[in-house]
N, C-alpha and C positions, 0 to 999 in steps of 0.2 A: 366627682370622677375618681376620688381616692379609693372608691370601692373596687376599682380594677386592681389596685395594689392589694386590697384585702383578699380578692379571689386568688391572686398569685401566692400570697402568704399562707392562706388556708390550705391550698393544694400542697404547698411546700411542707406544711406541718404533717399532712397525711403521708407524704413521701418520707419524711424524716422518721416516722413511726413504723415504716414498712418492715415486714419480716424478710423480704427478699427484693431489694431495689433493682437488681439486675433483671428480674423476671417481669417487671412492670411493663404493660402495654400502653404506651402513651397515646397511641391511636384511639384506644378505647376511652381514655380520659378526655381527649379533645372532642370526640364524637358526643360524649355525654354532656360536656359543657355546652356544645353547640345546640343539642336537643333541648337543654334547659332554657337557653335564651329564646329558642323558637316557641317553646311552651309558654314562657312568661309573656312573650309578645302576643300570643293567641289569647291568653286569659285576660290580659290587660287591655288589648286594643282591638280584638276581633269582634265585630258587631254580631255576627250569627252565633258565635260561642257565648257572647254575653247574654243573648236571648235565652239560650239553653240553660245557662247558669242561673238566670233570673227565675226560670221555671223551676229549677231544682230548689232554689231558695224559697219560692212560694209553696212548693210541696212540703218542705221541712217546716215552714211556718204554719201550714195547714195542720200538720200532724201535731204541732205544739198547741194550736188553738183547740183541736179536737180533744187532746188529752186534758185540757182544762175542765171539760165536762166531768171527767172521772175524778179529778182532784177536788172539784167543788163538792161532788157527792160524798167523798170520803172526809174532807177536811173543812168543808163549809167556807167561811170567809177567809180562813188561812190559805185555802187553795185558790182564792180569787173571787169568791162569791160576795154577795152583798154584806157589807159590814153591819153588825147588829146595832150599832149606836148611831142614831140619826144625825148627830152633829158631825160625824165623820163622813165625808163624801167619797173617800177613796180607800179601798181595802189595802192593808199593808202588803208589800212585796217581800215574801219570805222565801229565801233560796230553797230550803229543804222541802217546802210544800208546793212551790210553783215551778221549780226547774227540775229537780231530781225525778219527779214522776214522768216528765217528758222523756227522760233517758230510758225509762222502762218501756214506755209505749214505742219509742223509736227503735229500741232493740228488737221488739216483736216485729215491727215493719221490716227491718233488715232480714230477720229470720224467714219471714213469709216470702219476701222477694227472692231469697236464696232458694227456698223450696220450690217456688213457682218457676225456677230456672232463668229468671231475668238476670240476676246478678252473676250466676255462673256463666251465662252467655257473654256478658260484658267482660268478665275475668278472662275467659278463653280468648276473646278478641284482643284484649290488651296484652295478654301473654304472647300471642302470635306476633304482635307488633314489636314487643321487647326482644323476642327471640330473633326476629329478622333484622332488627336495628343493631343490637349489641352482640348477637351470636352467643347468647347465654343459653344454658340448658333449659329444657322444659320445666324442670323443677324450680329453678330460680325465676324464670319468666312468670310462672304461675304464682309464685310467692309474691313477686313484685306487684302483679296485678291485684291479687287478693288483699294485699296490705292497704290498698286504697279504701277498702270497705270493712275489713275485719281488724280485730285487735292483734296485739303481739302474741297472744296465745292461740287465737282462732286461726291465724295465718299458718303457723306450723301444722295445725291440725288438718288443713286442707291437703298438705303434702306429707302427712305423717308416715305413710308407707315407704317414703323415699329418704327419710331423714338419716337413717343409719348408713345408707350407701353414698351419701353426698360427700364430695371432696371437702377438705378443710376450708378452702376458699369459698365454696358455695354455702357451706354451713354458716360461715361468718357473715356472708351477704344476707342470708335470711334473718340473722340476728340484727344486723344493721338496718334492714328494712323495717323491722318492728320498732326500733328506736327512732327512726327518721320520720315516720308517718304517724297519723292519728286514725283511730277507728271511725268508721262511718256512723256508728251509734252515738258518738259524742259530738257529732256536728251540731245537733240540736242544742246541746249544752253551750257550745261556743256561740251559736246564734242568739241564745238568750242573753249571754254575757255581753256580746259585742254588737248586737243588732242596732243599738242606738248610736254606735260609734261610726259606722259607715254602711252604705247600702250594699246589698248582695253579699253579705259576709260569708254565707255558706258557699257561694261560688268561689270565693277566695280561699276558703279552707280546702275545698276540693282541688283547686289549682295548686295550692301549697303541697298537699300530699302527693300529687302526681309529679311535680317537679322534684320533690324530696325523694320519691321512689327512684327516679333516674339518677339523682345524685348519690343515693346509697349504692346503686349498682356499680358505678365507676370508682367512688371513693373507697368502698370496701375492697376493690381489687388493688388499690394502692396499698392498703394496710396488709392484705394477704393476697398476693397475686396468684392467679390460677396457673398451675404448672402441668396439669393433666389434660388430655384430650377429652372433650365433653360432647354429649349428644344433644341435639336441639329438637328432638321429637316432642310432639304434643303430650300432654299429661292428663290423666284422669283425676278428677277431684274427689277427695275422700270425705269431705264434710257433707253429710246428707241428713235429711229429716224424713221420717216415715210417712207423715201426712201433714196437712195444714194444721190440724190440731196439735200434732207433735211440735211443729215449728212454733206455734203460738205458745205452747206450754214451756218449751225450753227457752224460747226468746224471753218470756216473762221471767223465768228463773235467772237467766244470764243478766237481764236488765236490772233485776232487783239486786243481784249481787254487785253489779257495777255501781248502781246508785248508792247502795249502802257503803261500798268501799270509797266512793268519791266523797260522800258526806263525812265518813269517819276520818279520812285523810285530811280533809279541810279542817275539821274540828281540831284534830291533834296538831297538825302542822302550824296552823294560824296561832293556836294557843302557845306552842313552843316558841314561835317567833316572838310573840308578845313577852313570854317569860325571859327569853334571851335578851330582849331589849331592856327589860327591867334590871336584869343582872348587870348589863353593860353600863347603864346609867348609874346604877348604885355603886359600881366599882370605880368608874371614872369621874362621876359627878357631872358628866356632860350628857344631857338629854338628847342632844343632836346626834350623838354617836349611836347608831342603830345597826341592826343586822343588815337592813337594806342599804344603808350608806356605805358599809364595808364592802358589800357585794358590788355596789355601784363603782367604787374606786377600783376594785380588782378587775371588773369586766368592762370598764369604760373604754380601754383601748380596743377591745374586740368590737364594741358597738361602733366606734369610730371607723374601724376597718371595713365594716359592711355598709358604710355610707351615712351614718348618723353624724350630724354636726357636733363638734366638740362641746358646744354649749348645752346639748341635750344628751351627751354620751353618758354622763353620770346616772341620770334617770333610766336610760335605756340599759346600761350595764347592770343596774340593780334588777331589772326585769329578767335579763338573760341569766344572771346568777340565781335568781329565784327559781327559774325554770329548771336549771340543772340540779340545784341542791334540793329543792322541794318538788314541785311539779308544774306542768304547763297550765293547769286549771287555776292555781293560785296566781301564776304570772299573768294570766289573762284577766283575772279579777282585779289585780293591781293595775294592769294596763288600762282597763276600762275606767277605773277611778282616777287615773292620772293622765288621761288622754290630752287634756288641755296643755300639758307640758311639751307636747310634740307638734311639729308641723305636719301638714297632710302627707308630705313625702315620707317623713320619719314614721308616721303611723302605718303606712303601707309596708315599709320595711319590717317593722316590729311585728305586724300581724303575721307575716310569713316566717320570720325568724323564730317566733315562739311556737310555731305549729309543728310539734313533734313530741314523742314520748321519751326522748333521751333525758333521763334523770335517774337518780340513785334508787328511788322507789320502784320505778318501772323495771330496773335491772333485777330486783328481787322477784318481781312478778314473773319476768321472763325465765329466770333460772328455775323458779318453782314449776312452771309449766313444762320446761324441757326435761326436768328430772322425772316427770311422769311419762312424757312422750318418747324420750330416747335416753334412758338411764345409762345405757352402755357407753355413751360418749361424755359422761359427766366430767372426767378429768380434762377433756378437750375444751368443752364450752365454758368451764370455770376459768380456764387459762386465758381465753380470748374475750370473756365477758366485759372486763373493764374497757377494752378497746372498742367494743360495740357502742358504749355510751359516748366515748370520745368521737367515734366516727359519726354517730347520729347528730351530735352537737355541731360538728363541722359541716355536715350536710345542711342543717337548718340555717346556719350562718351564711353558707354559700348561697342558698336560695334567697335569703334576705338581701344579700348584696346584688345578685343578678336581677331580682325584681326591682330593686331601687334604681338600677341603671336603666332597665327597660321602661320603667314608669315615666322617666323623664324624656323619652324619645317622642 
């Protein structure tokens, strides 16, 4: 139950970093926290929603299995085909050849579902719910709903015609949404990484993004409160494809770029962590002193605040630090490898607490995208960019704490 203290402290941190504490609407914050608890209860304990999420999980797994046919054709046994040596009964599981191709295929699926108007209909419906619940503008409501399926660059593209006219608070909220959630196209990646860890992992990722989106709406208003009158009208979506073939082509290009970026980042970051550990052990003569152990010490108190027992807080803190300094993919890779160190309750907390793009690398990606979409606001988004990473991190931690409490009910 010390996670309740954690929730209070995390909200207090956001308040302490606020630009205008007198303008904060605490009613907005309390409604947001209440909605998060309700959503967590639905995702963890609702039978009918569990059935829906299992269906989503099965769909994502089906896409992954279908993409195996293409990877086997291209890469043979490296992609999961029959191993050419008779004495070996099982082909090796190589991340680059077995997982990254699934990201490309699923990116095309998302693009096609967007062109066929299925995802836009869901986005408009969720946007309506957010506007009615939180009285946010149509722009922010649409961005919040789109962030559940699209990445931190694609989401601003949906509302690109309105970016220049948004208030400072709304603009920061859009940035915080990108940092707090994960793109639908990487769900298949997390399913591959964590599928053996727990059942229905895709459903949990969907739930985490939805709870995080709500958290980003009210926590961003703590950082930069809204001081202007806003309109809550519906909003037209700017992201469009000319045809199904156009969606397939652009989805393939976007998925390839994402897969290459993920692979390159994993290669570079894991290599640099190994190099850093070598340097540390060479300087100190202590092989136990590693980059992960330092992060674990620094972030252990945060892990404890969200409900992790102190005996597991060091390991959990290392994962939280890895997510912030490196990225969530490496954190999930390490989480999958070290799952035996955590109880079932702690695993659930960490699954949700790690689900977000809030890290330094993502900040660079976001700034690069905004420099193209809305260059006239460069000085503004550069000033508030570091706060968006902090806000996204606090959102993810709050979600982990709330889920940990609801899981025990």
